[in-house]
MARBA-3410 file (N, C-alpha, C, O; in Angstrom, 1 decimal):
212
-19.2,-61.7,-44.0,-18.1,-60.7,-44.6,-18.3,-59.3,-44.8,-17.4,-58.5,-44.6 ~ -19.5,-59.0,-45.2,-20.1,-57.6,-45.1,-20.0,-56.9,-43.8,-19.9,-55.6,-43.7 ~ -20.2,-57.6,-42.8,-20.2,-57.1,-41.4,-18.6,-56.7,-41.1,-18.3,-55.6,-40.5 ~ -17.8,-57.5,-41.4,-16.3,-57.3,-41.1,-15.9,-56.0,-41.8,-15.3,-55.1,-41.3 ~ -16.2,-56.0,-43.1,-15.8,-54.7,-43.9,-16.4,-53.4,-43.3,-15.6,-52.4,-43.0
-17.7,-53.4,-43.2,-18.2,-52.2,-42.7,-17.9,-51.9,-41.3,-17.9,-50.7,-41.0 ~ -17.6,-53.0,-40.4,-16.9,-52.5,-39.2,-15.6,-51.9,-39.1,-15.3,-51.0,-38.3 ~ -14.8,-52.4,-40.2,-13.5,-51.9,-40.2,-13.4,-50.5,-40.7,-12.6,-49.7,-40.3 ~ -14.4,-50.3,-41.8,-14.4,-48.9,-42.2,-14.7,-47.8,-41.3,-14.4,-46.7,-41.5 ~ -15.4,-48.1,-40.3,-15.9,-47.1,-39.4,-15.0,-46.7,-38.2,-14.4,-47.6,-37.7
-14.9,-45.6,-37.9,-14.1,-45.0,-36.7,-14.6,-45.5,-35.4,-13.9,-45.9,-34.4 ~ -16.0,-45.6,-35.3,-16.6,-46.0,-34.0,-17.6,-47.3,-34.5,-18.4,-47.3,-35.4 ~ -17.3,-48.4,-33.6,-18.2,-49.5,-33.8,-18.8,-49.9,-32.5,-18.4,-49.3,-31.4 ~ -19.7,-50.9,-32.6,-20.5,-51.0,-31.3,-20.4,-52.7,-31.2,-20.4,-53.4,-32.2 ~ -20.4,-53.2,-29.9,-20.8,-54.5,-29.8,-22.0,-55.0,-30.3,-23.0,-54.4,-30.0
-22.3,-56.1,-31.1,-23.5,-56.6,-31.6,-24.3,-57.0,-30.6,-24.0,-57.2,-29.4 ~ -25.7,-57.3,-31.1,-26.8,-57.7,-30.2,-26.8,-59.1,-29.8,-27.5,-59.5,-28.9 ~ -25.8,-59.9,-30.5,-25.8,-61.3,-30.3,-25.2,-61.8,-28.9,-25.8,-62.7,-28.3 ~ -24.2,-61.2,-28.5,-23.6,-61.7,-27.3,-22.7,-60.5,-26.7,-22.5,-59.5,-27.4 ~ -22.2,-60.8,-25.6,-21.1,-60.1,-24.9,-19.8,-60.5,-25.7,-19.7,-61.6,-26.2
-18.9,-59.5,-25.6,-17.7,-59.6,-26.4,-16.4,-59.5,-25.5,-16.3,-58.6,-24.7 ~ -15.5,-60.4,-25.6,-14.3,-60.2,-24.9,-13.1,-59.2,-25.6,-12.9,-59.1,-26.8 ~ -12.5,-58.5,-24.7,-11.4,-57.6,-25.1,-10.2,-58.3,-24.6,-10.0,-58.6,-23.5 ~ -9.4,-58.5,-25.7,-8.0,-59.3,-25.4,-6.9,-58.2,-25.5,-7.0,-57.2,-26.2 ~ -5.7,-58.6,-24.8,-4.6,-57.7,-24.8,-3.8,-58.0,-26.0,-2.8,-57.3,-26.2
-4.0,-58.9,-27.0,-3.4,-59.2,-28.3,-4.4,-59.7,-29.2,-5.6,-60.0,-28.9 ~ -4.0,-59.8,-30.4,-4.9,-60.1,-31.5,-4.8,-61.6,-31.7,-4.4,-62.1,-32.8 ~ -5.3,-62.4,-30.6,-5.5,-63.8,-30.7,-6.4,-64.3,-29.5,-6.3,-63.7,-28.5 ~ -7.1,-65.2,-29.7,-8.0,-65.7,-28.8,-7.3,-66.3,-27.5,-7.9,-66.4,-26.4 ~ -6.1,-66.7,-27.8,-5.4,-67.3,-26.6,-4.6,-66.4,-25.6,-4.0,-66.8,-24.7
-4.9,-65.1,-25.9,-4.3,-64.1,-25.1,-5.1,-63.8,-23.9,-6.1,-64.4,-23.7 ~ -4.6,-62.9,-23.2,-5.4,-62.7,-21.8,-6.7,-61.6,-22.2,-6.7,-60.7,-23.0 ~ -7.7,-62.2,-21.4,-9.1,-61.1,-21.5,-8.9,-60.0,-20.7,-8.7,-60.3,-19.5 ~ -9.0,-58.9,-21.1,-8.9,-57.6,-20.3,-10.2,-57.4,-19.7,-10.3,-57.0,-18.5 ~ -11.2,-57.6,-20.3,-12.7,-57.3,-19.8,-13.5,-57.8,-20.8,-13.2,-58.1,-21.9
-14.8,-58.0,-20.3,-16.0,-58.6,-21.2,-16.8,-57.3,-21.4,-17.2,-56.6,-20.5 ~ -17.1,-57.1,-22.7,-17.9,-56.0,-23.1,-19.4,-56.4,-23.3,-19.8,-57.3,-24.0 ~ -20.1,-55.5,-22.7,-21.6,-55.9,-22.8,-22.0,-55.3,-24.3,-21.3,-54.7,-25.0 ~ -23.3,-55.8,-24.7,-23.9,-55.4,-25.8,-24.1,-53.9,-26.0,-24.5,-53.2,-25.0 ~ -23.8,-53.4,-27.3,-23.9,-52.0,-27.7,-22.7,-51.2,-27.0,-23.0,-50.0,-26.8
-21.7,-51.6,-26.5,-20.6,-50.9,-26.0,-20.0,-50.1,-27.2,-19.8,-50.8,-28.2 ~ -19.8,-48.8,-27.1,-19.2,-48.0,-28.1,-17.6,-48.2,-28.1,-17.1,-48.2,-27.0 ~ -16.9,-48.3,-29.2,-15.6,-48.6,-29.3,-14.9,-47.6,-30.5,-15.5,-47.4,-31.6 ~ -13.8,-47.1,-30.1,-13.0,-46.4,-31.2,-12.1,-47.3,-31.9,-11.3,-47.9,-31.3 ~ -12.0,-47.3,-33.2,-11.1,-48.2,-33.9,-10.1,-47.5,-34.0,-10.2,-46.4,-34.6
-8.8,-48.1,-33.5,-7.5,-47.4,-33.7,-6.7,-48.0,-34.9,-6.1,-47.2,-35.6 ~ -6.8,-49.3,-35.2,-6.3,-49.7,-36.3,-7.3,-50.4,-37.3,-7.9,-51.4,-36.9 ~ -7.5,-49.8,-38.4,-8.5,-50.4,-39.2,-8.1,-51.8,-39.9,-9.0,-52.5,-40.4 ~ -6.9,-52.1,-39.9,-6.4,-53.3,-40.7,-6.5,-54.4,-39.7,-5.8,-54.4,-38.7 ~ -7.4,-55.5,-40.0,-7.5,-56.5,-39.2,-6.3,-57.5,-39.0,-5.6,-57.7,-40.0
-6.0,-58.1,-37.9,-5.0,-59.0,-37.6,-5.6,-60.3,-37.2,-6.2,-60.4,-36.1 ~ -5.5,-61.3,-38.0,-6.3,-62.6,-37.5,-7.7,-62.4,-37.2,-8.2,-63.0,-36.3 ~ -8.4,-61.5,-38.0,-9.8,-61.3,-37.7,-10.0,-60.3,-36.6,-11.2,-59.9,-36.5 ~ -9.0,-59.8,-35.8,-9.1,-58.9,-34.7,-8.8,-57.4,-35.1,-8.0,-57.2,-36.1 ~ -9.5,-56.6,-34.5,-9.1,-55.1,-34.8,-8.9,-54.4,-33.3,-9.5,-54.8,-32.3
-7.8,-53.4,-33.5,-7.6,-52.8,-32.4,-8.4,-51.7,-31.9,-8.6,-50.8,-32.8 ~ -8.9,-51.6,-30.7,-10.1,-50.6,-30.3,-9.6,-49.9,-28.9,-8.7,-50.3,-28.2 ~ -10.4,-49.0,-28.7,-10.2,-48.4,-27.3,-11.6,-48.0,-26.8,-12.5,-47.5,-27.5 ~ -11.7,-48.2,-25.4,-12.9,-48.0,-24.7,-13.0,-46.4,-24.4,-12.0,-45.7,-24.7 ~ -14.1,-46.0,-24.0,-14.2,-44.6,-23.6,-13.4,-44.2,-22.4,-13.0,-43.0,-22.1
-13.0,-45.3,-21.5,-12.1,-45.0,-20.3,-10.6,-44.9,-20.7,-9.7,-44.5,-20.0 ~ -10.4,-45.2,-21.9,-9.0,-45.2,-22.4,-8.3,-46.5,-22.5,-7.1,-46.6,-23.0 ~ -9.1,-47.5,-22.1,-8.5,-48.9,-22.1,-8.5,-49.4,-23.6,-9.5,-49.2,-24.3 ~ -7.3,-50.0,-24.0,-7.2,-50.5,-25.3,-7.0,-52.0,-25.4,-6.4,-52.6,-24.5 ~ -7.5,-52.6,-26.5,-7.3,-54.0,-26.6,-7.8,-54.4,-28.0,-8.0,-53.6,-28.9
-8.0,-55.7,-28.2,-8.5,-56.3,-29.6,-9.7,-57.1,-29.4,-9.9,-57.7,-28.3 ~ -10.5,-57.0,-30.3,-11.8,-57.7,-30.4,-12.0,-58.2,-31.7,-11.5,-57.7,-32.6 ~ -12.8,-59.3,-31.8,-13.2,-59.9,-33.0,-14.0,-59.1,-33.8,-15.1,-58.7,-33.4 ~ -13.6,-58.8,-35.1,-14.4,-57.7,-35.8,-15.7,-58.2,-36.3,-16.6,-57.4,-36.5 ~ -15.8,-59.4,-36.5,-17.1,-60.0,-36.9,-18.2,-59.8,-35.9,-19.3,-60.1,-36.2
-17.9,-59.5,-34.7,-18.9,-59.4,-33.6,-19.1,-57.9,-33.2,-19.5,-57.6,-32.1 ~ -19.0,-57.1,-34.2,-19.1,-55.7,-34.0,-20.1,-55.2,-35.1,-20.3,-55.9,-36.1 ~ -20.7,-54.0,-35.0,-21.6,-53.6,-35.9,-21.2,-51.9,-35.9,-20.7,-51.3,-35.0 ~ -21.6,-51.3,-37.2,-21.4,-49.8,-37.3,-22.6,-49.1,-36.8,-22.5,-48.1,-36.2 ~ -23.8,-49.7,-37.0,-24.8,-49.0,-36.7,-25.1,-48.8,-35.1,-25.2,-49.8,-34.3
-25.4,-47.4,-34.6,-25.6,-47.3,-33.3,-26.7,-48.1,-32.7,-27.7,-48.3,-33.5 ~ -26.7,-48.5,-31.5,-28.0,-49.3,-31.0,-29.2,-48.6,-31.0,-29.1,-47.4,-30.7 ~ -30.4,-49.2,-31.2,-31.6,-48.6,-31.1,-32.0,-48.4,-29.7,-31.9,-49.3,-28.9 ~ -32.4,-47.1,-29.3,-32.7,-46.8,-27.9,-34.4,-46.7,-28.0,-35.0,-46.2,-28.9 ~ -34.8,-47.1,-26.9,-36.3,-46.9,-26.7,-36.5,-45.5,-26.4,-35.8,-45.0,-25.4
-37.3,-44.9,-27.0,-37.7,-43.3,-26.7,-38.0,-43.2,-25.2,-37.8,-42.1,-24.6 ~ -38.4,-44.1,-24.7,-39.0,-44.0,-23.3,-37.8,-44.1,-22.2,-38.0,-43.8,-21.0 ~ -36.7,-44.6,-22.7,-35.6,-44.8,-21.9,-34.7,-43.7,-22.1,-33.7,-43.8,-22.8 ~ -34.9,-42.6,-21.5,-34.1,-41.4,-21.6,-32.8,-41.4,-21.0,-31.9,-40.6,-21.4 ~ -32.6,-42.2,-20.0,-31.2,-42.4,-19.4,-30.2,-43.0,-20.4,-29.0,-42.6,-20.5
-30.8,-44.2,-21.1,-29.9,-44.9,-21.9,-29.6,-43.9,-23.1,-28.4,-43.9,-23.5 ~ -30.3,-43.3,-23.6,-30.1,-42.3,-24.7,-29.1,-41.1,-24.2,-28.3,-40.7,-25.0 ~ -29.2,-40.7,-23.1,-28.2,-39.7,-22.6,-27.0,-40.5,-22.5,-26.0,-40.0,-23.0 ~ -26.8,-41.7,-21.9,-25.6,-42.4,-21.7,-24.9,-42.6,-23.2,-23.7,-42.6,-23.3 ~ -25.8,-42.9,-24.3,-25.1,-43.0,-25.5,-24.4,-41.7,-26.0,-23.3,-41.7,-26.4
-25.2,-40.7,-25.8,-24.7,-39.3,-26.3,-23.5,-39.1,-25.5,-22.6,-38.6,-26.1 ~ -23.4,-39.4,-24.3,-22.2,-39.0,-23.5,-21.2,-39.8,-24.0,-20.1,-39.3,-24.2 ~ -21.3,-41.1,-24.3,-20.3,-42.1,-24.7,-19.7,-41.4,-26.1,-18.6,-41.3,-26.3 ~ -20.6,-41.1,-26.8,-20.1,-40.5,-28.2,-19.3,-39.3,-28.1,-18.4,-39.1,-28.9 ~ -19.7,-38.5,-27.1,-19.1,-37.2,-26.9,-17.7,-37.5,-26.2,-16.7,-36.8,-26.5
-17.8,-38.4,-25.4,-16.4,-38.7,-24.8,-15.4,-39.2,-25.7,-14.2,-38.8,-25.6 ~ -15.8,-40.1,-26.6,-15.0,-40.5,-27.6,-14.4,-39.4,-28.5,-13.2,-39.4,-28.8 ~ -15.3,-38.5,-29.0,-15.0,-37.4,-29.8,-14.0,-36.3,-28.9,-13.0,-35.8,-29.5 ~ -14.3,-36.2,-27.8,-13.3,-35.3,-27.1,-12.0,-35.9,-26.8,-11.0,-35.3,-26.8 ~ -12.0,-37.3,-26.6,-10.6,-38.0,-26.6,-9.9,-37.9,-27.7,-8.6,-37.8,-27.7
-10.6,-38.0,-28.9,-9.8,-38.0,-30.3,-9.4,-36.4,-30.4,-8.2,-36.2,-30.8 ~ -10.1,-35.5,-30.0,-9.5,-34.1,-30.1,-8.4,-33.8,-29.4,-7.4,-33.1,-29.8 ~ -8.6,-34.3,-28.0,-7.4,-34.3,-27.0,-6.1,-35.0,-27.5,-5.0,-34.5,-27.2 ~ -6.2,-36.0,-28.1,-5.0,-36.7,-28.6,-4.5,-36.0,-29.9,-3.3,-36.0,-30.1 ~ -5.3,-35.3,-30.7,-4.8,-34.6,-31.8,-4.2,-33.4,-31.3,-3.2,-33.1,-31.9
-4.7,-32.7,-30.2,-4.1,-31.5,-29.6,-2.8,-31.9,-29.0,-1.8,-31.2,-29.2 ~ -2.7,-32.9,-28.3,-1.3,-33.3,-27.8,-0.4,-33.5,-28.8,0.8,-33.0,-28.6 ~ -0.6,-34.1,-30.0,0.1,-34.3,-31.2,0.9,-33.1,-31.7,2.0,-33.1,-32.0 ~ -0.1,-32.0,-31.7,0.2,-30.7,-32.1,1.2,-30.0,-31.2,2.0,-29.2,-31.7 ~ 1.1,-30.3,-30.0,1.9,-29.7,-29.1,3.3,-30.7,-28.6,3.8,-30.6,-27.5
3.6,-31.4,-29.6,4.9,-32.2,-29.0,6.1,-31.2,-29.0,6.1,-30.3,-29.8 ~ 7.1,-31.4,-28.2,8.2,-30.6,-27.9,8.9,-30.3,-29.2,9.3,-31.2,-29.9 ~ 9.2,-29.0,-29.4,9.8,-28.7,-30.7,9.0,-28.1,-31.8,9.6,-27.6,-32.7 ~ 7.7,-28.1,-31.8,6.8,-27.7,-32.8,6.7,-26.2,-32.6,6.9,-25.6,-31.5 ~ 6.3,-25.7,-33.9,6.2,-24.2,-33.9,5.2,-23.7,-32.9,5.4,-22.7,-32.2
4.1,-24.4,-32.7,3.1,-23.9,-31.7,3.5,-23.9,-30.4,3.2,-23.0,-29.6 ~ 4.4,-25.0,-30.0,4.9,-25.2,-28.8,5.8,-24.0,-28.5,5.8,-23.4,-27.4 ~ 6.6,-23.7,-29.4,7.7,-22.7,-29.4,7.1,-21.4,-29.0,7.5,-20.7,-28.0 ~ 6.0,-21.0,-29.9,5.2,-19.8,-29.8,4.7,-19.7,-28.3,5.0,-18.7,-27.6 ~ 4.0,-20.8,-27.9,3.5,-20.7,-26.5,4.5,-20.6,-25.5,4.3,-20.0,-24.5
5.7,-21.1,-25.7,6.8,-21.0,-24.6,7.2,-19.5,-24.6,7.4,-19.0,-23.5 ~ 7.4,-18.8,-25.9,8.0,-17.4,-25.9,6.8,-16.5,-25.3,7.0,-15.6,-24.5 ~ 5.7,-16.9,-25.7,4.4,-15.8,-25.0,4.5,-16.1,-23.5,4.3,-15.2,-22.6 ~ 4.7,-17.5,-23.1,4.6,-17.5,-21.5,5.7,-16.8,-20.9,5.5,-16.1,-19.9 ~ 7.1,-16.9,-21.5,8.2,-16.1,-21.0,7.9,-14.7,-20.9,8.2,-14.0,-19.9
7.2,-14.1,-22.1,7.1,-12.7,-22.1,6.0,-12.2,-21.0,6.1,-11.1,-20.5 ~ 5.0,-13.1,-20.8,4.3,-12.7,-19.8,4.8,-12.8,-18.4,4.5,-11.9,-17.6 ~ 5.6,-13.9,-18.1,6.2,-14.0,-16.8,7.2,-12.7,-16.6,7.3,-12.1,-15.5 ~ 7.9,-12.3,-17.7,8.8,-11.1,-17.6,7.9,-9.7,-17.0,8.2,-9.0,-16.1 ~ 6.7,-9.6,-17.9,5.8,-8.6,-17.5,5.3,-8.7,-16.2,5.0,-7.7,-15.6
5.1,-9.9,-15.7,4.6,-10.0,-14.3,5.6,-9.7,-13.4,5.3,-9.0,-12.4 ~ 6.9,-10.0,-13.5,7.7,-9.6,-12.6,8.2,-8.1,-12.6,8.6,-7.5,-11.6 ~ 8.0,-7.6,-13.8,8.2,-6.0,-13.9,7.0,-5.3,-13.1,7.1,-4.2,-12.4 ~ 5.9,-5.9,-13.3,4.7,-5.3,-12.5,4.9,-5.4,-11.0,4.6,-4.5,-10.3 ~ 5.4,-6.6,-10.6,5.6,-6.7,-9.2,6.6,-5.9,-8.6,6.6,-5.5,-7.5
7.8,-5.6,-9.5,8.7,-4.5,-9.0,8.3,-3.2,-8.9,8.6,-2.5,-8.0 ~ 7.5,-2.9,-10.0,6.8,-1.6,-10.0,6.1,-1.4,-8.9,6.2,-0.4,-8.2 ~ 5.3,-2.4,-8.5,4.3,-2.3,-7.3,5.1,-2.2,-6.0,4.8,-1.4,-5.1 ~ 6.2,-2.9,-6.0,7.1,-2.9,-4.7,7.7,-1.5,-4.6,7.8,-1.0,-3.4 ~ 8.1,-0.8,-5.8,8.7,0.3,-5.6,7.7,1.5,-5.3,8.1,2.6,-4.8
6.5,1.3,-5.6,5.4,2.2,-5.4,5.1,2.2,-4.0,4.9,3.3,-3.4 ~ 5.1,1.0,-3.4,4.8,0.7,-1.8,5.9,1.2,-1.0,5.7,1.8,0.1 ~ 7.1,1.1,-1.5,8.2,1.7,-0.9,8.1,3.3,-0.9,8.3,4.0,0.1 ~ 7.9,3.8,-2.0,7.8,5.3,-2.3,6.7,5.9,-1.3,6.8,7.0,-0.6 ~ 5.6,5.1,-1.1,4.6,5.5,-0.2,4.9,5.5,1.1,4.6,6.5,1.9
5.6,4.3,1.6,6.0,4.3,2.9,7.2,5.4,3.3,7.2,5.9,4.5 ~ 8.0,5.8,2.3,8.9,6.9,2.7,8.2,8.2,2.7,8.5,9.1,3.5 ~ 7.3,8.4,1.8,6.6,9.6,1.9,5.8,9.8,3.2,5.7,10.9,3.7 ~ 5.3,8.6,3.7,4.4,8.8,4.9,5.4,9.0,6.1,5.2,9.8,7.0 ~ 6.5,8.3,6.1,7.6,8.6,7.0,8.0,10.1,7.0,8.0,10.7,8.1
8.4,10.6,5.7,8.7,12.0,5.8,7.6,13.1,6.2,7.8,14.2,6.6 ~ 6.4,12.6,5.9,5.3,13.5,6.5,5.2,13.4,7.9,5.0,14.4,8.6 ~ 5.3,12.1,8.5,5.3,12.1,10.0,6.4,13.0,10.7,6.2,13.7,11.7 ~ 7.6,12.9,10.0,8.9,13.7,10.5,8.5,15.1,10.4,8.7,15.8,11.4 ~ 7.9,15.6,9.2,7.5,17.2,9.2,6.6,17.4,10.3,6.8,18.4,11.0
5.5,16.6,10.6,4.5,16.9,11.5,5.3,17.1,12.9,5.0,18.0,13.7 ~ 6.2,16.1,13.1,6.9,16.2,14.5,7.7,17.5,14.6,7.6,18.3,15.5 ~ 8.4,17.7,13.5,9.3,18.9,13.7,8.3,20.1,13.8,8.6,20.9,14.7 ~ 7.2,20.3,12.9,6.4,21.5,13.3,5.8,21.4,14.6,5.7,22.5,15.2 ~ 5.5,20.3,15.2,5.0,20.3,16.5,6.1,20.8,17.7,5.8,21.4,18.7
7.4,20.3,17.3,8.4,20.7,18.2,8.6,22.2,18.1,8.8,22.9,19.1 ~ 8.6,22.7,16.8,8.8,24.2,16.7,7.8,25.0,17.3,8.1,26.1,17.9 ~ 6.5,24.5,17.3,5.5,25.2,18.1,5.7,25.2,19.5,5.4,26.2,20.2 ~ 6.2,24.0,20.1,6.2,23.9,21.4,7.5,24.8,21.9,7.4,25.4,23.0 ~ 8.7,25.0,21.0,9.7,25.9,21.3,9.2,27.4,21.3,9.6,28.2,22.1
8.4,27.7,20.3,7.8,29.0,20.3,7.1,29.5,21.6,7.2,30.5,22.2 ~ 6.2,28.3,22.1,5.4,28.5,23.2,6.4,28.8,24.3,6.2,29.8,25.0 ~ 7.4,28.0,24.4,8.3,28.1,25.7,9.2,29.3,25.5,9.5,29.9,26.5 ~ 9.5,29.7,24.3,10.2,31.0,24.1,9.3,32.2,24.4,9.8,33.1,25.0 ~ 8.2,32.2,24.1,7.2,33.3,24.5,6.9,33.2,26.2,6.8,34.3,26.8
6.9,32.2,26.6,6.7,32.2,28.0,8.0,32.6,28.7,7.8,33.1,29.8 ~ 9.2,32.4,28.3,10.4,32.9,28.9,10.4,34.4,28.8,10.8,35.1,29.7 ~ 10.0,35.0,27.5,9.9,36.4,27.2,9.0,37.0,28.3,9.4,38.0,28.9 ~ 7.8,36.5,28.4,6.8,37.0,29.4,7.3,37.1,30.8,7.2,38.1,31.6 ~ 8.1,36.0,31.1,8.6,35.9,32.5,9.8,37.0,32.6,9.9,37.7,33.7
10.6,37.2,31.7,11.7,38.3,31.7,11.0,39.5,31.7,11.5,40.4,32.5 ~ 9.8,39.9,31.0,9.3,41.1,31.2,8.7,41.4,32.5,8.6,42.6,33.0 ~ 8.2,40.3,33.1,7.6,40.5,34.5,8.6,40.8,35.5,8.5,41.5,36.4 ~ 9.9,40.0,35.2,11.1,40.3,36.1,11.5,41.8,36.0,11.8,42.4,37.1 ~ 11.7,42.3,34.8,12.1,43.6,34.5,11.1,44.5,35.1,11.5,45.5,35.7
9.9,44.2,34.9,8.8,45.1,35.5,9.0,45.1,37.2,8.9,46.2,37.8 ~ 9.2,44.0,37.7,9.3,44.0,39.2,10.6,44.7,39.6,10.6,45.3,40.6 ~ 11.7,44.6,38.8,13.0,45.2,39.2,12.7,46.7,39.1,13.1,47.5,39.9 ~ 12.0,47.0,38.0,11.9,48.5,37.7,11.0,49.1,38.9,11.2,50.2,39.2 ~ 10.1,48.3,39.5,9.2,48.7,40.5,9.9,48.9,41.6,9.6,49.9,42.3
10.9,48.0,42.0,11.7,48.0,43.3,12.6,49.2,43.1,12.8,49.8,44.1 ~ 13.3,49.5,41.9,14.2,50.6,41.9,13.3,51.8,42.1,13.8,52.7,42.8 ~ 12.3,51.8,41.6,11.3,53.2,41.8,11.1,53.4,43.3,11.2,54.5,43.9 ~ 10.7,52.3,43.9,10.3,52.4,45.4,11.6,52.8,46.1,11.6,53.6,47.0 ~ 12.8,52.2,45.6,14.0,52.6,46.3,14.3,53.9,46.1,14.8,54.5,47.1
14.2,54.5,45.0,14.3,55.9,44.7,13.6,56.8,45.5,14.1,57.7,46.1 ~ 12.1,56.3,45.6,11.3,57.1,46.5,11.6,57.1,47.9,11.3,58.1,48.6 ~ 12.2,56.1,48.4,12.6,56.0,49.8,13.8,56.8,49.9,14.0,57.5,50.9 ~ 14.7,56.8,48.9,15.9,57.6,49.1,15.5,59.2,49.1,16.0,60.0,49.9 ~ 14.6,59.4,48.2,14.1,60.9,48.2,13.6,61.3,49.6,13.8,62.4,50.1
12.9,60.3,50.1,12.4,60.7,51.5,13.3,60.7,52.6,13.1,61.5,53.6 ~ 14.3,60.0,52.6,15.3,59.6,53.7,16.3,60.7,53.6,16.6,61.4,54.6 ~ 16.9,60.9,52.5,18.1,61.9,52.2,17.8,63.2,52.8,18.6,63.6,53.7 ~ 16.7,63.9,52.4,16.2,65.3,53.0,16.4,65.2,54.5,17.1,66.0,55.0 ~ 15.8,64.4,55.2,15.8,64.2,56.6,17.2,64.0,57.2,17.6,64.5,58.3
18.0,63.3,56.5,19.5,63.1,57.0,20.1,64.6,56.8,20.9,65.0,57.6 ~ 19.7,65.2,55.8,20.4,66.6,55.6,20.1,67.7,56.6,20.9,68.5,57.0 ~ 18.7,67.5,57.0,18.1,68.4,58.0,18.7,68.2,59.3,19.1,69.1,60.0 ~ 18.8,66.9,59.7,19.4,66.4,61.0,20.9,67.0,61.1,21.4,67.5,62.2 ~ 21.5,66.9,60.0,22.9,67.2,60.0,23.1,68.8,60.1,24.1,69.2,60.7
22.3,69.5,59.6,22.2,70.9,59.6,21.9,71.4,61.1,22.3,72.4,61.7 ~ 21.0,70.6,61.6,20.6,71.1,62.9,21.8,70.8,64.0,21.9,71.6,64.9 ~ 22.5,69.9,63.7,23.6,69.5,64.6,24.6,70.5,64.5,25.2,70.9,65.5 ~ 24.9,71.0,63.3,26.0,72.0,63.2,25.5,73.4,63.7,26.3,74.2,64.2 ~ 24.1,73.7,63.6,23.7,74.9,64.2,23.8,74.9,65.8,24.0,75.9,66.5
23.8,73.6,66.4,24.0,73.7,67.7,25.4,73.9,68.4,25.5,74.0,69.6 ~ 26.3,73.9,67.5,27.8,74.1,67.7,27.9,75.6,67.5,29.0,76.2,67.6
END
């Protein structure tokens, strides 16, 4: 009777050293056996009130069922110091049970409609809006950079075309100057020829008048 009471008061119990223990799906020996638990298996007590001598427990893998309380013990199994692997396994089992309990408690605090859940939802929406604004700003900046680059390219093209027009205009001016120089030379030569021919024509005309 002492064993039953001590096992029920504990949050974690262990299969005793006497024998392997069956895990049932209901609080009766006539129910289905879920699995057979080896000696020293760690169990989390879900319901401390026995039913027909059975208590509701949970394994480290999350499996739930019922076992006979009188075949459990509250003391952890004695581990041979030389057996380091068994010791590590026991620590891992204990930590796993603790983490599962903490996870269950956390899930209960995050049930829909709670203050914490609402606060987290508001914070998430705020971060989502900020992220969207940041994306828009980055898109606008990228668009402005593209427009600036395009404008700079247009300015460079205009300056290049302007320089080309200046060169062509200068070439036309040089060609016109050369043409005027050539025309001036031809006119000068024509004037020299006239100056040379006209006196001779006048002398011949005078000679022909004197012969009459």
